[in-house]
Residue frames as a rotation matrix with the C-alpha (Angstrom) as fourth column:
MET 1
0.441 0.741 0.507 68.37
-0.725 -0.039 0.688 136.43
0.530 -0.670 0.520 87.12
ARG 2
-0.648 -0.692 0.318 69.67
-0.733 0.452 -0.509 134.47
0.209 -0.562 -0.800 90.13
LYS 3
0.513 0.835 0.201 68.03
-0.855 0.517 0.035 131.05
-0.075 -0.190 0.979 90.09
SER 4
-0.680 -0.728 -0.089 68.82
-0.733 0.680 0.029 127.36
0.039 0.085 -0.996 90.32
ASP 5
0.627 0.729 -0.276 67.43
-0.694 0.683 0.227 123.84
0.354 0.049 0.934 89.95
VAL 6
-0.583 -0.790 0.190 68.79
-0.794 0.504 -0.340 121.02
0.173 -0.349 -0.921 92.09
THR 7
0.641 0.704 -0.306 67.68
-0.613 0.709 0.349 117.38
0.463 -0.036 0.886 92.20
ARG 8
-0.547 -0.761 0.348 68.96
-0.830 0.439 -0.344 114.76
0.109 -0.477 -0.872 94.63
LYS 9
0.576 0.704 -0.416 67.96
-0.650 0.703 0.289 111.12
0.496 0.103 0.862 94.39
THR 10
-0.643 -0.687 0.339 68.94
-0.762 0.527 -0.377 108.47
0.081 -0.500 -0.862 96.92
SER 11
-0.710 0.392 -0.585 67.44
0.234 0.915 0.328 105.15
0.664 0.096 -0.742 97.93
GLU 12
-0.585 0.460 -0.668 65.56
0.759 0.019 -0.651 107.06
-0.287 -0.888 -0.359 100.68
THR 13
0.162 0.615 -0.772 64.43
0.259 -0.781 -0.568 110.30
-0.952 -0.108 -0.285 99.01
LEU 14
-0.294 -0.196 0.936 63.90
0.939 -0.242 0.244 112.20
0.179 0.950 0.255 95.78
ILE 15
0.195 0.263 -0.945 64.11
0.532 -0.838 -0.124 115.96
-0.824 -0.478 -0.304 96.31
GLU 16
-0.228 -0.197 0.954 63.59
0.929 -0.337 0.152 118.45
0.291 0.921 0.260 93.45
ILE 17
0.233 0.247 -0.940 63.97
0.612 -0.789 -0.056 122.17
-0.756 -0.562 -0.335 94.12
ASN 18
-0.149 -0.169 0.974 63.60
0.853 -0.520 0.041 125.09
0.500 0.837 0.222 91.73
LEU 19
0.350 0.284 -0.893 64.13
0.774 -0.624 0.105 128.58
-0.527 -0.728 -0.438 93.10
SER 20
0.040 -0.287 0.957 64.53
0.693 -0.682 -0.234 132.17
0.720 0.672 0.172 91.99
LEU 21
-0.469 -0.387 -0.794 65.98
0.881 -0.265 -0.391 134.74
-0.059 -0.883 0.465 94.38
ASP 22
-0.953 -0.037 -0.299 64.63
0.040 -0.999 -0.003 137.99
-0.299 -0.015 0.954 92.97
GLN 23
-0.629 0.775 0.059 60.90
0.333 0.200 0.922 137.36
0.702 0.600 -0.384 92.84
LYS 24
-0.175 0.727 0.664 57.75
-0.582 -0.620 0.526 137.68
0.794 -0.295 0.531 94.96
GLY 25
-0.785 -0.144 0.603 57.96
-0.601 0.414 -0.683 134.81
-0.151 -0.899 -0.412 97.43
GLU 26
0.372 0.895 -0.245 55.51
-0.927 0.372 -0.047 132.58
0.049 0.245 0.968 95.64
SER 27
-0.665 -0.672 0.325 55.75
-0.713 0.701 -0.009 128.88
-0.222 -0.238 -0.946 96.31
SER 28
0.547 0.684 -0.482 54.53
-0.692 0.694 0.199 125.39
0.470 0.224 0.854 95.56
ILE 29
-0.518 -0.738 0.433 55.67
-0.843 0.354 -0.406 123.05
0.146 -0.575 -0.805 98.32
ASP 30
0.693 0.703 -0.163 54.89
-0.652 0.707 0.274 119.33
0.308 -0.084 0.948 98.55
THR 31
-0.478 -0.875 0.079 56.95
-0.796 0.394 -0.459 117.20
0.370 -0.282 -0.885 100.92
GLY 32
-0.078 0.543 -0.836 54.12
0.118 0.838 0.533 115.01
0.990 -0.057 -0.129 102.19
ILE 33
-0.422 -0.114 -0.899 54.54
0.900 0.067 -0.431 116.58
0.109 -0.991 0.074 105.65
GLY 34
0.412 0.795 0.444 51.84
0.774 -0.563 0.289 119.21
0.480 0.225 -0.848 106.23
PHE 35
0.846 -0.094 -0.524 53.47
0.330 -0.680 0.654 121.29
-0.418 -0.727 -0.545 108.97
PHE 36
-0.186 -0.982 0.042 56.83
0.535 -0.065 0.842 121.25
-0.824 0.179 0.538 107.16
ASP 37
-0.250 0.205 0.946 55.13
0.932 -0.213 0.293 122.45
0.262 0.955 -0.138 103.95
HIS 38
0.794 0.608 0.018 53.58
0.560 -0.742 0.369 125.29
0.237 -0.282 -0.929 105.95
MET 39
0.522 -0.674 -0.522 57.00
0.298 -0.430 0.852 126.30
-0.799 -0.601 -0.024 107.35
LEU 40
-0.478 -0.739 0.475 58.71
0.696 0.012 0.718 126.24
-0.536 0.674 0.509 103.94
THR 41
0.143 0.630 0.764 55.85
0.881 -0.432 0.191 128.29
0.450 0.646 -0.617 102.46
SER 42
0.911 0.159 -0.380 56.36
0.358 -0.761 0.541 130.87
-0.204 -0.629 -0.750 105.23
PHE 43
0.015 -0.986 -0.169 60.10
0.433 -0.146 0.889 130.95
-0.901 -0.086 0.425 104.51
SER 44
-0.418 -0.129 0.899 59.44
0.908 -0.046 0.416 131.53
-0.013 0.991 0.137 100.81
LYS 45
0.546 0.750 0.374 56.92
0.731 -0.644 0.224 134.32
0.409 0.151 -0.900 101.44
HIS 46
0.905 -0.157 -0.396 59.11
0.184 -0.695 0.695 136.21
-0.384 -0.702 -0.600 103.93
SER 47
-0.084 -0.995 0.056 62.34
0.437 0.014 0.899 135.78
-0.895 0.100 0.434 101.94
GLY 48
0.382 0.283 -0.880 60.84
-0.620 -0.627 -0.471 136.88
-0.685 0.726 -0.064 98.62
ILE 49
-0.740 -0.663 -0.117 62.32
-0.569 0.523 0.635 133.72
-0.360 0.536 -0.764 97.08
ASP 50
0.378 0.801 -0.463 60.09
-0.921 0.377 -0.100 131.88
0.095 0.465 0.880 94.60
LEU 51
-0.635 -0.615 0.468 60.33
-0.725 0.683 -0.087 128.25
-0.267 -0.394 -0.879 95.59
ILE 52
0.499 0.694 -0.518 59.10
-0.772 0.628 0.098 124.99
0.393 0.351 0.850 94.11
ILE 53
-0.608 -0.648 0.459 59.82
-0.784 0.581 -0.218 121.90
-0.125 -0.492 -0.862 96.22
LYS 54
0.595 0.656 -0.464 58.77
-0.658 0.729 0.188 118.35
0.461 0.193 0.866 95.35
ALA 55
-0.515 -0.768 0.381 59.99
-0.846 0.383 -0.371 115.87
0.139 -0.513 -0.847 97.93
ARG 56
0.671 0.615 -0.414 59.30
-0.508 0.788 0.348 112.17
0.540 -0.023 0.841 98.10
GLY 57
-0.446 -0.855 0.265 60.77
-0.786 0.232 -0.574 110.14
0.429 -0.464 -0.775 100.89
ASP 58
-0.485 0.179 -0.856 60.37
0.243 0.968 0.064 107.02
0.840 -0.177 -0.513 102.96
LEU 59
-0.377 0.430 0.820 57.71
-0.762 -0.648 -0.010 108.56
0.527 -0.629 0.572 105.21
ASN 60
0.660 0.588 -0.469 56.63
-0.261 0.764 0.590 105.04
0.705 -0.267 0.657 106.15
VAL 61
-0.078 -0.765 -0.639 59.93
0.698 0.415 -0.583 104.81
0.711 -0.492 0.502 108.08
ASP 62
0.181 0.238 -0.954 59.79
0.786 -0.618 -0.005 108.30
-0.591 -0.750 -0.298 109.59
PHE 63
0.948 0.291 0.128 60.20
0.311 -0.766 -0.563 111.92
-0.066 0.574 -0.816 108.44
HIS 64
0.437 -0.839 -0.324 63.93
0.139 -0.294 0.946 112.21
-0.889 -0.458 -0.012 109.16
HIS 65
-0.373 -0.672 0.640 65.33
0.727 0.218 0.651 111.50
-0.577 0.708 0.407 105.67
THR 66
0.210 0.543 0.813 62.80
0.924 -0.383 0.018 113.73
0.321 0.747 -0.582 103.88
ILE 67
0.966 0.186 -0.182 63.27
0.246 -0.880 0.406 116.70
-0.085 -0.436 -0.896 106.23
GLU 68
0.283 -0.939 -0.195 67.07
0.140 -0.161 0.977 116.47
-0.949 -0.304 0.086 106.38
ASP 69
-0.389 -0.458 0.799 67.48
0.813 0.239 0.532 115.94
-0.434 0.856 0.280 102.62
THR 70
0.566 0.615 0.549 65.12
0.772 -0.629 -0.091 118.85
0.289 0.475 -0.831 101.86
GLY 71
0.857 -0.321 -0.403 67.35
0.016 -0.765 0.644 121.07
-0.515 -0.558 -0.650 104.01
LEU 72
-0.095 -0.946 0.310 70.42
0.388 0.252 0.887 119.78
-0.917 0.205 0.343 102.22
VAL 73
-0.241 0.045 0.970 69.01
0.970 0.047 0.238 120.43
-0.035 0.998 -0.055 98.73
LEU 74
0.816 0.559 0.146 67.50
0.558 -0.828 0.053 123.82
0.150 0.038 -0.988 99.65
GLY 75
0.576 -0.692 -0.435 70.86
0.005 -0.529 0.848 124.99
-0.818 -0.491 -0.301 101.03
GLU 76
-0.372 -0.732 0.571 72.64
0.576 0.300 0.760 123.74
-0.728 0.611 0.310 97.91
ALA 77
0.143 0.519 0.843 70.12
0.977 -0.210 -0.037 125.44
0.158 0.828 -0.537 95.60
LEU 78
0.958 0.179 -0.226 70.49
0.235 -0.939 0.252 128.77
-0.167 -0.295 -0.941 97.41
PHE 79
0.192 -0.970 -0.152 74.30
0.090 -0.137 0.987 128.49
-0.977 -0.203 0.061 97.35
LYS 80
-0.369 -0.283 0.885 74.21
0.840 0.307 0.448 127.77
-0.398 0.909 0.124 93.62
ALA 81
0.508 0.668 0.544 71.82
0.828 -0.553 -0.094 130.69
0.238 0.498 -0.834 92.90
LEU 82
0.842 -0.227 -0.488 74.03
0.105 -0.820 0.563 133.13
-0.528 -0.525 -0.667 94.84
ASN 83
0.802 -0.529 0.276 76.93
0.402 0.138 -0.905 132.24
0.441 0.837 0.324 92.52
THR 84
-0.168 -0.975 0.147 79.90
0.554 -0.217 -0.804 134.56
0.816 -0.054 0.576 93.24
LYS 85
0.300 0.432 -0.851 77.98
0.950 -0.216 0.225 136.58
-0.087 -0.876 -0.475 95.87
ILE 86
-0.786 -0.587 0.196 79.33
0.609 -0.789 0.079 139.79
0.108 0.182 0.977 94.36
GLY 87
-0.678 0.442 0.588 77.31
-0.186 -0.877 0.444 142.76
0.711 0.191 0.676 95.56
ILE 88
0.190 0.833 -0.519 75.21
0.460 0.392 0.797 140.95
0.868 -0.390 -0.309 98.20
ASN 89
0.490 0.128 0.862 74.55
-0.583 -0.687 0.434 142.49
0.648 -0.715 -0.262 101.59
ARG 90
-0.362 -0.692 -0.625 75.92
-0.176 0.709 -0.683 139.24
0.915 -0.137 -0.378 103.14
TYR 91
-0.949 -0.067 -0.308 74.78
0.285 0.238 -0.929 139.80
0.135 -0.969 -0.206 106.74
SER 92
-0.239 0.853 0.465 71.42
-0.396 -0.523 0.755 140.20
0.886 -0.004 0.463 108.40
SER 93
-0.935 0.136 -0.328 69.72
0.354 0.440 -0.825 139.91
0.032 -0.888 -0.460 111.77
PHE 94
-0.400 0.875 0.272 66.02
-0.410 -0.436 0.801 140.09
0.820 0.208 0.533 112.53
ILE 95
-0.958 0.232 0.166 63.80
-0.076 0.355 -0.932 139.68
-0.276 -0.906 -0.322 115.57
MET 96
-0.544 0.806 -0.234 60.42
-0.217 0.135 0.967 138.08
0.810 0.577 0.101 114.89
CYS 97
-0.771 0.434 0.467 57.50
-0.456 0.137 -0.879 138.03
-0.446 -0.890 0.092 117.28
MET 98
-0.502 0.708 -0.496 54.64
-0.283 0.407 0.868 135.62
0.817 0.576 -0.004 116.80
ASP 99
0.623 0.780 -0.062 52.14
-0.067 0.132 0.989 135.78
0.780 -0.612 0.134 119.63
ASP 100
0.970 -0.213 0.115 54.00
-0.102 0.072 0.992 134.38
-0.219 -0.974 0.048 122.67
ALA 101
0.486 -0.821 0.299 57.19
0.828 0.542 0.144 133.61
-0.280 0.177 0.943 120.70
LEU 102
0.875 -0.378 -0.302 60.09
-0.426 -0.898 -0.109 136.01
-0.230 0.224 -0.947 120.27
VAL 103
0.592 -0.634 0.498 62.98
0.626 0.750 0.212 134.75
-0.508 0.187 0.841 118.12
LEU 104
0.463 -0.564 -0.683 66.17
-0.640 -0.746 0.183 136.37
-0.613 0.353 -0.707 116.86
CYS 105
0.720 -0.350 0.599 67.86
0.609 0.734 -0.302 135.06
-0.334 0.582 0.741 113.73
SER 106
0.453 -0.659 -0.601 71.27
-0.590 -0.727 0.352 136.19
-0.668 0.195 -0.718 112.54
ILE 107
0.787 -0.132 0.603 72.91
0.478 0.749 -0.459 135.09
-0.391 0.649 0.652 109.28
ASP 108
0.165 -0.779 -0.605 76.26
-0.650 -0.547 0.527 135.52
-0.742 0.306 -0.597 107.56
LEU 109
0.982 0.159 0.102 76.62
-0.015 0.604 -0.797 134.14
-0.189 0.781 0.596 104.02
SER 110
0.505 -0.863 -0.017 80.32
-0.664 -0.401 0.631 133.69
-0.551 -0.307 -0.776 104.74
GLY 111
0.323 -0.404 -0.856 81.15
-0.679 0.531 -0.507 130.51
0.659 0.745 -0.103 102.83
ARG 112
-0.840 -0.531 -0.111 81.70
-0.269 0.586 -0.764 128.77
0.470 -0.612 -0.635 106.19
SER 113
0.052 0.920 -0.390 79.11
-0.005 0.390 0.921 126.56
0.999 -0.046 0.025 107.90
TYR 114
-0.962 -0.202 -0.184 78.01
0.161 0.126 -0.979 127.02
0.221 -0.971 -0.089 111.50
PHE 115
-0.049 0.990 0.131 74.58
-0.070 -0.135 0.988 126.51
0.996 0.040 0.076 113.05
GLU 116
-0.943 -0.188 -0.275 73.50
0.260 0.100 -0.960 127.27
0.208 -0.977 -0.045 116.60
MET 117
-0.014 0.954 0.300 70.13
-0.205 -0.296 0.933 127.26
0.979 -0.049 0.200 118.36
ASN 118
-0.802 -0.404 0.439 69.63
-0.440 -0.097 -0.893 127.71
0.404 -0.910 -0.099 122.09
TYR 119
-0.140 0.899 0.415 66.29
-0.982 -0.071 -0.178 125.94
-0.130 -0.432 0.892 122.45
HIS 120
-0.982 -0.009 -0.190 65.08
-0.030 0.994 0.107 122.41
0.187 0.111 -0.976 123.18
PHE 121
-0.338 0.940 0.053 61.37
-0.663 -0.277 0.696 121.79
0.668 0.200 0.716 122.66
SER 122
-0.675 0.208 0.708 59.26
-0.581 0.443 -0.683 120.32
-0.456 -0.872 -0.178 125.43
ASP 123
0.525 0.846 0.091 56.70
-0.524 0.405 -0.749 119.11
-0.671 0.346 0.656 122.84
SER 124
-0.356 -0.694 0.625 57.94
0.081 0.644 0.761 116.21
-0.931 0.322 -0.173 120.75
LYS 125
-0.548 0.233 0.803 55.55
0.833 0.240 0.499 116.91
-0.076 0.943 -0.325 117.85
VAL 126
-0.464 0.587 -0.663 53.63
-0.427 -0.804 -0.414 119.66
-0.776 0.091 0.624 116.08
GLY 127
0.502 0.642 -0.580 51.01
-0.863 0.324 -0.388 117.81
-0.061 0.695 0.716 114.09
ASP 128
0.980 -0.192 0.050 52.99
0.197 0.974 -0.116 114.91
-0.027 0.124 0.992 112.61
PHE 129
0.480 -0.837 0.263 56.25
-0.153 -0.375 -0.914 116.92
0.864 0.399 -0.308 112.57
ASP 130
0.587 -0.394 -0.708 58.90
0.795 0.447 0.410 115.67
0.155 -0.804 0.575 115.02
THR 131
0.988 -0.141 0.055 60.38
-0.148 -0.974 0.169 118.78
0.029 -0.175 -0.984 116.67
ILE 132
0.404 -0.893 0.199 63.77
0.088 0.254 0.963 117.04
-0.910 -0.372 0.182 117.06
LEU 133
0.165 -0.300 0.940 64.05
0.938 0.342 -0.055 117.15
-0.305 0.891 0.338 113.24
LEU 134
0.986 0.168 -0.008 64.12
0.161 -0.956 -0.247 120.97
-0.049 0.242 -0.969 113.20
LYS 135
0.413 -0.906 -0.091 67.82
-0.474 -0.299 0.828 120.88
-0.778 -0.299 -0.553 114.12
GLU 136
-0.121 -0.432 0.894 68.47
0.522 0.738 0.427 118.24
-0.844 0.518 0.136 111.43
PHE 137
0.628 0.431 0.648 66.83
0.777 -0.301 -0.553 120.46
-0.043 0.851 -0.524 108.79
PHE 138
0.977 -0.202 -0.060 68.67
-0.201 -0.979 0.023 123.63
-0.064 -0.010 -0.998 109.78
THR 139
0.222 -0.944 0.244 72.03
-0.228 0.193 0.954 121.84
-0.948 -0.267 -0.172 110.14
ALA 140
-0.054 -0.185 0.981 71.77
0.810 0.566 0.152 120.32
-0.584 0.803 0.120 106.64
PHE 141
0.810 0.431 0.397 70.53
0.580 -0.688 -0.437 123.66
0.085 0.584 -0.807 105.24
THR 142
0.833 -0.519 -0.192 73.37
-0.361 -0.773 0.522 125.62
-0.419 -0.366 -0.831 106.87
ASN 143
0.055 -0.874 0.483 76.07
0.093 0.486 0.869 123.16
-0.994 -0.003 0.108 105.83
ASN 144
-0.083 -0.045 0.996 75.05
0.928 0.359 0.093 123.23
-0.362 0.932 0.012 102.17
LEU 145
0.900 0.316 0.302 74.39
0.391 -0.890 -0.235 126.98
0.194 0.329 -0.924 102.05
LYS 146
-0.096 -0.985 -0.141 77.84
0.903 -0.026 -0.429 127.41
0.419 -0.169 0.892 103.65
ALA 147
0.062 0.254 0.965 76.56
-0.132 -0.956 0.261 130.05
0.989 -0.144 -0.026 106.03
ASN 148
-0.953 -0.158 -0.257 76.53
0.249 0.072 -0.966 130.95
0.171 -0.985 -0.030 109.70
ILE 149
-0.103 0.957 0.270 72.99
-0.164 -0.284 0.945 130.84
0.981 0.053 0.186 111.12
HIS 150
-0.959 -0.143 -0.246 72.10
0.226 0.146 -0.963 131.50
0.173 -0.979 -0.108 114.75
PHE 151
0.073 0.979 0.190 68.68
0.108 -0.197 0.974 131.36
0.991 -0.051 -0.120 116.36
LEU 152
-0.976 -0.215 -0.040 68.09
0.071 -0.137 -0.988 132.80
0.207 -0.967 0.149 119.82
VAL 153
-0.022 0.991 -0.128 64.66
0.483 0.123 0.867 131.91
0.875 -0.043 -0.482 121.21
MET 154
-0.775 -0.333 0.538 64.09
-0.176 -0.703 -0.689 134.70
0.607 -0.629 0.486 123.71
ARG 155
-0.655 0.598 0.461 60.65
-0.496 0.120 -0.860 133.60
-0.570 -0.792 0.218 124.87
GLY 156
-0.214 0.691 -0.690 57.68
-0.856 0.207 0.473 131.48
0.470 0.692 0.547 123.97
ASN 157
-0.524 0.077 0.848 55.70
-0.562 0.717 -0.413 128.49
-0.640 -0.693 -0.332 125.16
ASN 158
0.653 0.740 0.165 53.76
-0.299 0.451 -0.841 127.44
-0.696 0.499 0.516 122.05
THR 159
-0.166 -0.819 0.549 55.99
0.246 0.505 0.828 125.13
-0.955 0.272 0.118 119.99
HIS 160
0.302 0.354 0.885 54.13
0.938 0.052 -0.342 125.87
-0.167 0.934 -0.316 116.74
HIS 161
0.992 0.127 -0.019 54.65
0.123 -0.985 -0.119 129.61
-0.034 0.115 -0.993 117.22
ILE 162
0.404 -0.911 -0.086 58.35
-0.305 -0.222 0.926 129.24
-0.863 -0.348 -0.368 118.06
ILE 163
-0.245 -0.501 0.830 59.12
0.589 0.603 0.538 127.08
-0.770 0.620 0.148 115.02
GLU 164
0.490 0.492 0.720 57.09
0.871 -0.301 -0.388 129.29
0.026 0.817 -0.576 112.69
ALA 165
0.930 -0.222 -0.293 58.84
-0.140 -0.952 0.274 132.39
-0.340 -0.213 -0.916 114.04
CYS 166
0.015 -0.972 0.236 62.18
0.036 0.236 0.971 130.69
-0.999 -0.006 0.039 113.23
PHE 167
-0.179 -0.054 0.982 61.22
0.904 0.385 0.186 130.07
-0.388 0.921 -0.020 109.60
LYS 168
0.780 0.513 0.358 59.72
0.610 -0.750 -0.255 133.54
0.137 0.417 -0.898 109.09
CYS 169
0.768 -0.552 -0.324 62.68
-0.198 -0.686 0.700 135.20
-0.609 -0.473 -0.637 110.80
LEU 170
-0.205 -0.837 0.508 65.14
0.373 0.413 0.831 133.25
-0.905 0.359 0.228 108.65
GLY 171
0.207 0.377 0.903 63.16
0.977 -0.027 -0.213 134.35
-0.056 0.926 -0.374 105.59
LYS 172
0.984 0.164 -0.064 63.44
0.166 -0.986 0.034 138.01
-0.058 -0.044 -0.997 106.60
CYS 173
0.342 -0.934 -0.103 67.19
-0.202 -0.179 0.963 137.62
-0.918 -0.308 -0.250 107.19
MET 174
-0.195 -0.415 0.889 67.68
0.712 0.564 0.419 135.83
-0.675 0.714 0.185 103.89
LYS 175
0.652 0.527 0.545 65.80
0.758 -0.481 -0.441 138.54
0.030 0.700 -0.713 101.98
ASP 176
0.936 -0.309 -0.169 68.13
-0.254 -0.924 0.285 141.19
-0.245 -0.223 -0.944 103.40
ALA 177
0.198 -0.940 0.278 71.38
-0.144 0.253 0.957 139.17
-0.970 -0.229 -0.085 103.17
ILE 178
-0.144 -0.242 0.960 70.93
0.798 0.545 0.257 138.19
-0.585 0.803 0.115 99.48
LYS 179
0.845 0.515 -0.145 69.94
0.363 -0.750 -0.553 141.70
-0.393 0.415 -0.821 98.41
ILE 180
0.034 -0.809 0.587 72.31
0.960 -0.136 -0.243 143.26
0.276 0.572 0.772 95.86
VAL 181
0.682 0.191 -0.706 73.64
0.529 -0.795 0.297 146.50
-0.504 -0.576 -0.644 97.35
ASP 182
0.441 -0.577 -0.687 76.64
-0.662 -0.726 0.185 147.32
-0.606 0.374 -0.703 95.12
ASN 183
0.806 -0.195 -0.560 79.21
-0.411 0.497 -0.764 145.73
0.427 0.846 0.320 92.78
ASN 184
-0.186 -0.941 0.283 81.71
-0.862 0.018 -0.507 144.71
0.472 -0.338 -0.814 95.45
LEU 185
0.212 0.130 -0.968 82.39
0.275 0.943 0.187 141.49
0.938 -0.306 0.164 97.34
LEU 186
0.567 0.104 0.817 81.94
-0.634 -0.578 0.514 142.17
0.526 -0.809 -0.262 101.05
SER 187
0.926 -0.364 -0.099 85.06
0.358 0.763 0.539 140.32
-0.121 -0.534 0.837 102.19
THR 188
0.561 -0.808 -0.181 88.63
-0.724 -0.585 0.364 141.34
-0.400 -0.074 -0.914 102.99
LYS 189
-0.089 -0.570 0.817 89.69
-0.029 0.821 0.570 137.86
-0.996 0.027 -0.089 101.78
GLY 190
-0.498 -0.021 -0.867 88.25
-0.818 -0.319 0.478 138.43
-0.286 0.948 0.142 98.32
LEU 191
-0.680 0.295 -0.671 86.18
-0.170 0.827 0.536 135.25
0.713 0.479 -0.512 98.54
LEU 192
-0.283 0.657 0.699 82.90
-0.930 -0.011 -0.367 134.18
-0.233 -0.754 0.614 100.15
């Protein structure tokens, strides 16, 4: 079974993540940031990845360290669980609608890191979540997963809907990209 446990402790955060790729998308998420917990739960459900996240950070300072470090550890845990990547589908794209929001996500589990998003939020917060930290989360996640991830926000005016569509859409892409389709490595280089 493809699974991993990763813990990262710094003077600012303690992040513990346990995940299993081939499950039902059940989760237990506790970062101390309600909206962020909701987004990670949505990612777990739509990816089919069982996910346990316990994050403690210096929330009295702000949410930056906790959100960024959670992205870092989640990316590392997924990378570790994918192991050699032999047989995975590797690529996926998905378009997610959520009420007014329409978001495309495309992913390549290439072993190279690149993140791009074409949207800047007019709202600075959703609940207590600082929208500027979305890019910090996805950049840390992408760098440690060693993947290419692109989001194209095609429309939307409700910030909550746009962000939630991003997490759900990424989950759908991840579910398809990590799926075992054969016994080959989908790379002409022989390495991902």
